[in-house]
C-alpha positions in Angstrom: 104.0 7.1 74.1 103.3 10.8 73.3 100.9 9.7 70.5 99.0 7.5 73.1 98.7 10.5 75.4 97.5 12.8 72.5 94.9 10.4 71.2 93.5 9.6 74.6 93.4 13.3 75.4 91.6 14.0 72.2 89.1 11.3 72.8 88.5 12.6 76.3 88.2 16.2 75.1 85.5 15.3 72.5 83.6 13.2 75.0 83.8 16.0 77.6 82.7 18.7 75.2 79.7 16.7 74.0 78.6 15.7 77.5 78.9 19.3 78.7 77.0 20.6 75.8 74.2 17.9 76.1 73.8 18.5 79.8 73.7 22.3 79.2 70.9 21.8 76.6 69.0 19.5 79.0 69.2 22.2 81.7 67.9 24.8 79.3 65.0 22.5 78.4 64.1 22.5 82.1 64.7 26.2 83.0 64.1 28.2 79.8 60.6 29.2 78.5 59.2 27.9 75.2 57.3 30.0 72.7 56.7 30.4 69.0 58.8 32.8 67.0 58.8 34.0 63.4 61.8 34.4 61.2 61.7 38.0 60.0 65.0 38.3 58.2 68.4 36.8 57.6 71.9 38.2 58.2 74.2 36.9 55.5 78.0 36.8 56.1 80.5 36.0 53.4 84.0 34.7 53.9 86.7 34.0 51.4 89.6 31.6 51.9 92.6 31.0 49.7 94.6 27.8 49.9 98.4 27.3 49.4 97.8 26.8 45.6 96.0 30.1 45.3 92.6 28.5 44.9 89.9 30.9 46.3 86.6 29.7 47.8 83.8 31.8 49.0 81.2 30.7 51.6 77.9 32.5 52.4 76.2 31.6 55.6 73.1 33.2 57.2 71.7 33.5 60.7 68.1 34.1 61.2 66.5 37.1 62.9 63.6 35.8 65.1 60.7 37.9 66.4 58.7 36.8 69.4 56.7 38.3 72.3 57.5 38.0 76.0 55.2 39.6 78.5 53.6 41.8 75.8 57.1 43.1 74.7 58.2 42.3 71.1 61.7 40.8 71.1 63.9 40.6 67.9 67.1 38.6 68.2 69.6 37.0 65.9 70.0 33.3 66.2 73.4 31.9 67.2 73.8 29.3 64.4 74.7 30.0 60.8 73.6 27.9 57.8 73.8 28.0 54.0 70.2 26.9 54.1 68.5 29.1 56.8 64.9 28.8 58.0 62.7 30.6 55.5 61.4 34.2 56.3 57.9 34.3 57.8 58.2 30.7 58.9 57.1 30.0 62.5 59.3 27.9 64.7 59.3 26.8 68.3 62.1 28.3 70.4 63.1 28.5 74.0 64.5 31.6 75.6 66.3 32.4 78.8 63.7 34.1 81.1 66.5 36.1 82.7 67.9 37.3 79.4 65.3 37.0 76.6 68.0 37.7 73.9 69.4 34.2 74.6 67.4 31.8 72.4 67.6 28.3 71.0 65.5 26.8 68.2 63.9 23.6 69.4 65.0 20.9 67.0 66.2 17.4 67.8 69.4 18.0 65.9 70.4 21.2 67.8 69.5 19.9 71.2 70.6 16.2 71.1 72.2 15.1 67.8 75.0 17.7 67.6 76.3 17.1 71.1 75.9 13.4 70.7 78.1 13.6 67.6 81.0 14.9 69.8 80.4 12.1 72.4 80.4 9.4 69.7 83.5 10.9 68.1 85.3 10.8 71.4 84.3 7.3 72.3 85.0 6.0 68.7 88.4 7.6 68.8 89.2 5.9 72.0 88.0 2.4 70.9 89.6 2.7 67.5 92.9 3.6 69.0 92.7 0.6 71.5 91.7 -1.9 68.7 94.7 -1.1 66.4 
């Protein structure tokens, strides 16, 4: 019985998070302003983890520094996602920014806006149905 409650709760949590995230992104598409930005630099962060057997692994991830202009004012802001394969320096990308706080940005890609939240929704629904079918 406790396992049923846990699995159903997990499925509901994944579905809720994905839906909340997707609706938030759709709201941003309506309310935020779109513009082009240029990647001017990367901020690399390194983390090292050690497992129980003493094996050590190092991961390097970068976030991009974007530059764009709002009302004649140059804005430089660090993106909120990190990647081992960041957007190249000097590459122009379309972003959207919060007109009330221009330091809040999102790169306009299908994956970041739709696919990532949908992965959570699909994981939640799949967890629920797989549990029912067993």
